[in-house]
PDB file with SEQRES, HELIX, SHEET and CRYST1 records, atoms N, CA, C and O in Angstrom:
SEQRES   1 A   24  MET PHE GLU PHE ILE GLU LYS ALA LYS LEU LYS ILE ARG          
SEQRES   2 A   24  GLN ARG LEU GLU SER ARG LYS LEU HIS LYS GLN                  
HELIX    1 AA1 PHE A    2  LYS A   23  1                                  22    
CRYST1    1.000    1.000    1.000  90.00  90.00  90.00 P 1           1          
ATOM      1  N   MET A   1      70.800  88.424  97.507  1.00  0.00           N  
ATOM      2  CA  MET A   1      70.419  88.257  98.914  1.00  0.00           C  
ATOM      3  C   MET A   1      71.567  87.623  99.653  1.00  0.00           C  
ATOM      4  O   MET A   1      71.888  88.027 100.770  1.00  0.00           O  
ATOM      5  N   PHE A   2      72.206  86.609  99.030  1.00  0.00           N  
ATOM      6  CA  PHE A   2      73.281  85.902  99.699  1.00  0.00           C  
ATOM      7  C   PHE A   2      74.448  86.954 100.186  1.00  0.00           C  
ATOM      8  O   PHE A   2      74.967  86.966 101.302  1.00  0.00           O  
ATOM      9  N   GLU A   3      74.743  87.850  99.068  1.00  0.00           N  
ATOM     10  CA  GLU A   3      75.844  88.775  99.352  1.00  0.00           C  
ATOM     11  C   GLU A   3      75.443  89.649 100.533  1.00  0.00           C  
ATOM     12  O   GLU A   3      76.279  89.919 101.395  1.00  0.00           O  
ATOM     13  N   PHE A   4      74.205  90.096 100.604  1.00  0.00           N  
ATOM     14  CA  PHE A   4      73.700  90.995 101.616  1.00  0.00           C  
ATOM     15  C   PHE A   4      73.938  90.432 102.899  1.00  0.00           C  
ATOM     16  O   PHE A   4      74.432  91.103 103.805  1.00  0.00           O  
ATOM     17  N   ILE A   5      73.564  89.050 103.052  1.00  0.00           N  
ATOM     18  CA  ILE A   5      73.659  88.408 104.383  1.00  0.00           C  
ATOM     19  C   ILE A   5      75.237  88.401 104.724  1.00  0.00           C  
ATOM     20  O   ILE A   5      75.624  88.758 105.836  1.00  0.00           O  
ATOM     21  N   GLU A   6      76.045  88.019 103.814  1.00  0.00           N  
ATOM     22  CA  GLU A   6      77.439  87.912 104.072  1.00  0.00           C  
ATOM     23  C   GLU A   6      78.031  89.416 104.551  1.00  0.00           C  
ATOM     24  O   GLU A   6      78.869  89.524 105.447  1.00  0.00           O  
ATOM     25  N   LYS A   7      77.529  90.432 103.898  1.00  0.00           N  
ATOM     26  CA  LYS A   7      78.040  91.723 104.291  1.00  0.00           C  
ATOM     27  C   LYS A   7      77.582  92.063 105.703  1.00  0.00           C  
ATOM     28  O   LYS A   7      78.329  92.630 106.500  1.00  0.00           O  
ATOM     29  N   ALA A   8      76.363  91.711 105.985  1.00  0.00           N  
ATOM     30  CA  ALA A   8      75.831  91.835 107.323  1.00  0.00           C  
ATOM     31  C   ALA A   8      76.723  91.177 108.409  1.00  0.00           C  
ATOM     32  O   ALA A   8      77.145  91.752 109.413  1.00  0.00           O  
ATOM     33  N   LYS A   9      76.945  89.900 108.065  1.00  0.00           N  
ATOM     34  CA  LYS A   9      77.808  89.078 109.048  1.00  0.00           C  
ATOM     35  C   LYS A   9      79.125  89.838 109.322  1.00  0.00           C  
ATOM     36  O   LYS A   9      79.607  89.951 110.449  1.00  0.00           O  
ATOM     37  N   LEU A  10      79.687  90.370 108.151  1.00  0.00           N  
ATOM     38  CA  LEU A  10      81.020  91.002 108.361  1.00  0.00           C  
ATOM     39  C   LEU A  10      80.916  92.309 109.276  1.00  0.00           C  
ATOM     40  O   LEU A  10      81.774  92.571 110.119  1.00  0.00           O  
ATOM     41  N   LYS A  11      79.848  93.069 109.051  1.00  0.00           N  
ATOM     42  CA  LYS A  11      79.519  94.263 109.888  1.00  0.00           C  
ATOM     43  C   LYS A  11      79.371  93.885 111.333  1.00  0.00           C  
ATOM     44  O   LYS A  11      79.902  94.570 112.207  1.00  0.00           O  
ATOM     45  N   ILE A  12      78.653  92.798 111.613  1.00  0.00           N  
ATOM     46  CA  ILE A  12      78.401  92.353 112.968  1.00  0.00           C  
ATOM     47  C   ILE A  12      79.633  91.903 113.622  1.00  0.00           C  
ATOM     48  O   ILE A  12      79.877  92.158 114.801  1.00  0.00           O  
ATOM     49  N   ARG A  13      80.481  91.169 112.780  1.00  0.00           N  
ATOM     50  CA  ARG A  13      81.802  90.627 113.355  1.00  0.00           C  
ATOM     51  C   ARG A  13      82.710  91.806 113.718  1.00  0.00           C  
ATOM     52  O   ARG A  13      83.389  91.807 114.745  1.00  0.00           O  
ATOM     53  N   GLN A  14      82.694  92.788 112.851  1.00  0.00           N  
ATOM     54  CA  GLN A  14      83.592  94.005 113.087  1.00  0.00           C  
ATOM     55  C   GLN A  14      83.168  94.717 114.453  1.00  0.00           C  
ATOM     56  O   GLN A  14      83.963  95.121 115.302  1.00  0.00           O  
ATOM     57  N   ARG A  15      81.853  94.793 114.511  1.00  0.00           N  
ATOM     58  CA  ARG A  15      81.276  95.495 115.748  1.00  0.00           C  
ATOM     59  C   ARG A  15      81.658  94.685 117.023  1.00  0.00           C  
ATOM     60  O   ARG A  15      82.011  95.280 118.042  1.00  0.00           O  
ATOM     61  N   LEU A  16      81.587  93.322 116.966  1.00  0.00           N  
ATOM     62  CA  LEU A  16      81.982  92.573 118.127  1.00  0.00           C  
ATOM     63  C   LEU A  16      83.448  92.674 118.372  1.00  0.00           C  
ATOM     64  O   LEU A  16      83.850  92.752 119.533  1.00  0.00           O  
ATOM     65  N   GLU A  17      84.221  92.678 117.437  1.00  0.00           N  
ATOM     66  CA  GLU A  17      85.761  92.817 117.619  1.00  0.00           C  
ATOM     67  C   GLU A  17      86.083  94.235 118.127  1.00  0.00           C  
ATOM     68  O   GLU A  17      87.039  94.406 118.883  1.00  0.00           O  
ATOM     69  N   SER A  18      85.280  95.283 117.715  1.00  0.00           N  
ATOM     70  CA  SER A  18      85.530  96.551 118.223  1.00  0.00           C  
ATOM     71  C   SER A  18      85.245  96.703 119.634  1.00  0.00           C  
ATOM     72  O   SER A  18      85.930  97.400 120.382  1.00  0.00           O  
ATOM     73  N   ARG A  19      84.153  95.995 120.016  1.00  0.00           N  
ATOM     74  CA  ARG A  19      83.747  96.106 121.443  1.00  0.00           C  
ATOM     75  C   ARG A  19      84.783  95.476 122.328  1.00  0.00           C  
ATOM     76  O   ARG A  19      85.046  95.946 123.434  1.00  0.00           O  
ATOM     77  N   LYS A  20      85.385  94.382 121.824  1.00  0.00           N  
ATOM     78  CA  LYS A  20      86.390  93.636 122.624  1.00  0.00           C  
ATOM     79  C   LYS A  20      87.557  94.545 122.810  1.00  0.00           C  
ATOM     80  O   LYS A  20      88.152  94.566 123.887  1.00  0.00           O  
ATOM     81  N   LEU A  21      87.929  95.338 121.749  1.00  0.00           N  
ATOM     82  CA  LEU A  21      89.051  96.128 121.783  1.00  0.00           C  
ATOM     83  C   LEU A  21      88.780  97.319 122.760  1.00  0.00           C  
ATOM     84  O   LEU A  21      89.689  97.724 123.485  1.00  0.00           O  
ATOM     85  N   HIS A  22      87.561  97.871 122.785  1.00  0.00           N  
ATOM     86  CA  HIS A  22      87.259  98.875 123.716  1.00  0.00           C  
ATOM     87  C   HIS A  22      87.311  98.429 125.080  1.00  0.00           C  
ATOM     88  O   HIS A  22      87.842  99.114 125.955  1.00  0.00           O  
ATOM     89  N   LYS A  23      86.777  97.299 125.303  1.00  0.00           N  
ATOM     90  CA  LYS A  23      86.784  96.748 126.740  1.00  0.00           C  
ATOM     91  C   LYS A  23      88.191  96.538 127.250  1.00  0.00           C  
ATOM     92  O   LYS A  23      88.461  96.847 128.410  1.00  0.00           O  
ATOM     93  N   GLN A  24      89.116  96.021 126.428  1.00  0.00           N  
ATOM     94  CA  GLN A  24      90.363  95.821 126.926  1.00  0.00           C  
ATOM     95  C   GLN A  24      91.119  97.121 127.028  1.00  0.00           C  
ATOM     96  O   GLN A  24      92.271  97.133 127.461  1.00  0.00           O  
TER      97      GLN A  24                                                      
END                                                                             
């Protein structure tokens, strides 16, 4: 379970970073 949460956090973080790059 813990690993699943960590992987989900990484995916969310990558999505947020990709959005920032697209906006810029």
